[in-house]
C-alpha positions in Angstrom: 114.6 56.7 98.2 115.2 58.9 101.4 118.3 61.3 101.0 121.6 60.6 102.9 121.4 62.3 106.6 124.6 64.1 107.3 127.0 62.3 109.9 126.5 65.2 112.3 122.6 65.0 112.2 123.0 61.3 112.5 124.8 61.5 116.1 122.4 64.3 117.0 119.4 62.4 116.6 120.8 59.0 118.0 122.1 61.2 121.3 118.2 62.3 121.7 116.8 58.9 121.2 116.9 57.9 124.7 116.1 61.1 126.7 116.2 64.7 126.4 119.4 66.3 126.8 120.9 69.7 126.8 123.8 70.8 123.8 126.9 69.6 126.0 125.1 66.3 126.9 124.4 65.7 123.1 128.1 66.7 122.4 129.1 64.1 125.0 126.6 61.4 124.2 127.4 61.7 120.6 131.3 61.4 121.6 130.6 58.1 123.8 128.6 56.5 121.5 130.8 56.8 118.5 134.0 55.7 120.7 135.3 59.2 120.3 135.4 59.1 116.8 132.8 61.9 116.5 133.5 65.3 118.2 131.0 67.8 117.6 131.6 71.1 117.7 129.3 73.7 119.5 128.7 75.9 116.5 128.0 72.7 114.3 125.5 71.4 117.1 123.6 74.5 117.5 123.1 75.3 113.9 121.8 71.6 113.3 119.7 71.8 116.5 117.7 74.8 114.7 117.5 73.3 111.6 116.3 69.9 113.0 114.0 72.0 115.2 112.7 73.8 112.0 112.4 70.5 110.1 110.2 69.0 113.1 113.0 66.4 113.9 113.7 67.5 117.5 111.9 70.0 119.6 112.8 72.1 123.0 111.9 69.8 125.8 112.5 72.4 128.3 115.0 75.2 129.6 116.6 75.2 133.0 118.8 77.2 135.0 121.7 75.6 136.6 124.4 77.6 138.5 123.1 80.9 137.1 123.7 79.3 133.2 120.7 78.7 131.2 120.3 75.1 129.4 118.0 74.1 126.7 117.1 70.6 126.5 115.8 68.9 123.4 114.1 65.7 122.6 113.8 63.4 119.6 110.2 63.7 118.2 108.4 60.8 116.5 109.3 62.2 113.0 113.1 62.4 114.2 112.9 58.7 115.4 111.3 57.8 112.0 114.1 59.5 110.1 117.0 57.9 112.3 115.3 54.4 111.5 115.3 55.3 108.1 119.0 56.1 108.1 119.8 53.1 110.3 118.3 50.7 107.6 120.1 52.8 105.0 123.5 52.3 106.5 122.8 48.6 107.3 122.0 47.9 103.7 125.2 49.9 102.8 127.2 47.7 105.3 125.6 44.4 104.3 126.5 45.2 100.6 130.3 45.9 101.5 130.4 42.8 103.5 129.1 40.7 100.7 131.4 42.3 98.4 134.3 41.4 100.7 133.4 37.9 101.4 133.0 37.3 97.4 136.6 39.0 97.4 137.9 36.3 99.5 136.0 33.5 97.7 137.8 34.6 94.7 141.3 34.0 96.5 142.0 37.8 97.1 143.1 39.2 100.4 143.3 42.9 101.2 146.6 43.3 100.0 146.3 41.4 96.8 145.9 44.1 94.5 149.1 45.6 95.6 151.0 42.5 95.4 150.7 42.4 91.4 152.3 45.9 91.0 
């Protein structure tokens, strides 16, 4: 069984799945993809990118200078794509199990508030 991926890691890898991005681009894409539910902080992002680079899940794509500021772009590696795919499957399996249990609950005539009505 694959270990659970930390949420920031999941969103960083997801943000890099389609194209290389610089740090702020990763932050923006993660927020967009998560409907603003995930707001990566720069300190968290850059520490995670360093760790993911060391693990071989992302790599530096290029460095650019824009308006006198250096931007480092990162890209997802093949190992990173495999790790993201495995985590996506793990999450899908978890969501399917929860859906199945909730459907069974409804078949037994239990609604979302049924537990509270008996108290």
